N, C-alpha and C positions, 0 to 999 in steps of 0.2 A: 135647552140643555146643552146640545151639542158648540152654541155658540159661547157658552160659561166653558167650556173644557177648552178649546182653542184659545180664550183670551186667558186663561189659566196658565197655557203650557207656552204662550208668547211672552208674558212676563217671566216666566220662570226661564228662559231661553235668555233673555234679557237680560237678568241679572245676572246669569253665568258669564255673558260674555262680558258682561261689565268687570266682572272680578277676574276672567283672564286678562283682559285688557290692562287691568291696573295693575296685576304683576307684573305684567310686561313694559309698562311704564313707568314702573319702579327702578327695572335695568336699565331701560332707556336713557332714565335721566343721570345714572350713575355709571358712565362708560367701564368695561372692564379692563384692566390696565393687562396688556402684553407686552412682549418683545417679537420684534418678526426681523424675517430673513429675506431679502428681496434675491428672486431664483435668477442663478445667470449659468449658461450653460459652460463648461468650462472641461478639461482633461484632467482626470484624476486616475491613482493607480489603484487597481482592484486587488486586494489581498484577502486569500483564504487561508484558513490554519486546517489542518487535519490531522486527527490523533492515530498515531502508528507507535510501530515498537522497531528497535535495532535488531537486525538480522546480518548475516554474513552474505558477502558476494559470491561464497563460495562453501556449499554445505555437503560433503559427500558421504552417503549411508556407508553402513560396514556392514556387509555378511560375507557367509560364509556360503559358497556355489552349490556345495553338494554336501554339507552340514557334517553333523557327525559329534563326537564326545568332546566338550573342551575341556584342553588338556593344563592351556595357559592363560591366563589375563594379565597382564602385564601394565595396564593403565585402569585410572577411574577416572569418573567425570570432571573435570575441570582440569585434568595436569594436561599439560604441554608435551607434545612429540615433535622429533625431528623428523624431517625427509628419510624413508627407508628405514625407520625402526621398525620393530616389530610389537603390535600391540596386542593381538591375540592368536593361538594356536589351536586347532584341534587332532584329535588321533589320526595319524597318518599312514598306520601301519600298513593298510592294505594299499593305499596309494605308492607308497615308498617299496611295496612289493614289485609292485607291476611296475613302478619304474625301473628297476634294477634291472627285471627281467628284459623290458624293452632294452635296455641300454645293453645289455648282453645279446640280444640278437641282435641289435644295429652293429655290434662291435664284430660278431660273425659272420653279419652279411657283407661289410666294407671289407674284410680279410679275405672272403670269398671273392668280393668284388677284384680286390687288386692282382690275386692268383689267375682268375680267367682272363683278366686285361691283360695280361703277359702272353697268356696263351694265344686269346682272340688276336694280338699283335703279330703272331708271327702265322696266323692262318688256320690255326687249330681248332678254332668254336666256331661255328657257323653262324651268319647275322641271326637267325631265330633264335637260337640258344643265347645268344649275347644277349638281345632284346629281352629275354626272361629274366635272365641275373641281372639286369640294370634295373627293370622292376619290380626284384625282389628285395634291392637296395633301398628304395625310394618307399615300399611300404614300412621297411624297418625305419627309417628316417621318419614317415608320418607318423607310427606308434610311440617313437621316442618321444617325440615333440608331443603329443597328446599324453601323456603320462607324464611327461617334465612338469607340464602344465597342471595337470590333476593334484600335483605334488604341490605345485607352488600354491593352489587354491586352499592348500590346509592352513595356509599363514596369511595375515592380515597384517601388512604394511603400512606406515604413512606415505601416502604418494606426494605429499609437501608437508612441509611445518604448519603448525598450528594446534589446536587444543580440542580433546576429545568430548565428549558426553555418550557415557556406556550406561547401556539399562541396565535393569538388577537383574545380574548374572552369576552364577558362582560355579566356579570348575569344578569339572564332573556332570555338570549338565550337559542331556542331550539337545543339541539343535537340531532344528528342521532347515533343508536346502532354502538357501534365500533368503532365511530370519534374519532380522536386521537386529544387530546387536548395539547399535549407537551409530556414531555420524561425527566427521571430522569436520572441523569447522575453521575456517581463514579467519584468524584474528585482525590479521594486517589490514584488510580491505571489508570494513564494517558499512551497510547500508541503512538507510532508513525505509521501511516499507508500513506505505499508507494505502488507504482504499479512497480513489476517486469516485464523484457521482458521474453516470454517463454523460450528462449534460456539462461537464466542467472537463472530463480526461481530454478533450480536443484542443483546449489552449496551451497543454504541456509538452513538450517535444525533450528528443534527448541533448543532451550537453547544457540544458537550463539549469540557469544556479539559484540553488532556495536557500532557505534558515530551517535548521534542525535545533531545537532545543531541549533538553533531556531534563526533565523537572526534579529527578530525584538528586541530580548531581549539581543542579542550577549553571549548567553550560550553553551555550549557544554556539555553533559552530556552520560552516557552508557545507554546503554540498552540493551535487550536481545530479540531475536525471540521467539513469543508466539505461532503464526499459520501464516500458508500461506493457501490461496485458492484450492480448489484442482478442480475449472474450471474456465477458463480465460474469460476474458471479451469479446464479440461477435467481435467488433470492432478492438479494438489495440491486443487481443491475450495477454493482460498483466494479472499477477496473482496479488492479493492485500495481502501484506506483514505485520503482525503487530510485533511491538516489544514494550515491557512492559518498560517502564522510573524507573531505579533504584533507583536515587538520589530521595528521598521524599523532600528535601529541595528545589531541584530544581523545583519540579511537583507544589509547593505551587506556583511559580509563573506565572505556563502557564495556559491557557484558551483553552477549546476544538475549534477546528478552525484555529488555528495557523498555521502559514506554517513554515514545519522543512525540514532539508536535512539529510537524512540517510548515513551513510559513512560505506559500508560494506567492509572488508578485508576477500579475501577467503584465502585459502592454499597457499603457495608458489608455482608458474607454473614455469618450466624449457623451456628456453629458448634465444634468441638472442631480447636484448634491443635497441632500437634506440631511439634517441630526437624526437619527435611529429615535431619540426619544419624541420625537414631537407626529411619531406616526403611531394612526390606534387601529387596531382590528373592528371593522362594524361587517354587519351582514353580508353587506355588496362586497364586501373587500375591503384591503385598506386604504385609509383615507388621510387627508392633513386638514387644516383650518388654515383658507386663506381670508384677505382682507380685500373685500371689492367696495370703493365708494363709502368707506368708513364702516362696512360692517362686516359681517363674520359669515362665511359661507364654507361647505364643507365639499372636500374636492376628492373623490376618488381616485387613486392614482394604483401603476403597477410597480413594482418594483423589481429590478435587472439584478442587482447585486451589493452586497457588501463592499464597502472599499475603505480605505485610510480613516478618512474623517468624516463618514458618514454611509449614506444608502443611496446609489444609483439610482435616479427615478426614468423608468423607460417610457411612461404615458402618462397622462393627466395634467402633465403643469408645461409652463411654457415661460420663457425669458422675460423677467419683470414680474410674474406672480410673488405677491408679499406674502410670506408663510410664516403662521405663528409659531413660535418656539418655544415661547413660555407662556404659563397665563392660559393655555387653550383649555386648562381640565374645566371651567366653568361656563365656557362659552356654549351658546345654541345659535341656530340660524337665526339672522337677521341681529344678532347682539350689537352695539356700536361700541366700539373700543378707544381705547385711549394707549397709542404707542408710544412705549417709555424708549428713552435714549439707550 
């Protein structure tokens, strides 16, 4: 009985083997047409693209140091202001009274000082009393300067020319101390702001020239990197990079917040470049098909980065390897191929 089972099992395996062999024999009899690329280590330029937005090199937040009731709001969002122009003002009644009082005290102290000085020069006032008079004058000056500063803080003036962005405020509204009412944006010096992964930020440096495209306006211009943050974001581990736009004519058409693309070209790197289309994803990683002795073989590779004309391969390929670039979809290990011109 056991002998019969063994005989039937052997016959079944033999027939299955013949069937599989006949399938591959058919493929072997008709080589698959492919196009190839001979691997050659060469220099290539590494280009990376990042999504960002247009910002300003200088954005100054606007707020009242001591708060108060808003009595004057002269600008709306998007309006231009000149240096020194009044943007907003809060009720300064209390601080103005303090200022006038300090001004009067200072005037009185200075008048007394001048009178006492003449007496002191004639020896009518001893040194101790003279020192007290000088101290009182100094106190009055300090009080005057402090009250004058508080009065000035009731008014927000533009420290430079630019465009304001004002929050939703109404005259008569009570503002808290240091509450932001908007910001002053320098429109003459706009920047492209974009985030860069931690493994790529080291290749960028201040002064590096990049390209910036603005899809909304179909514009492309040059810029140069002016800064990169020293600390990364907590979640994404990326670093913020800022590049100043060089063409002032282009800057005139831009607004902060517009989406932009930063195109960064790094120094040339040496390696083997293959078309991205011929790289496949496998369980063991990325791979390409190569031809050895007229037969197809799968080769696991490691990719360094994308470059202008393909992908820079870090490991897995050597000079002279024959890489399949077209027709690889039907290949299997050991398949015979017909290389097209």
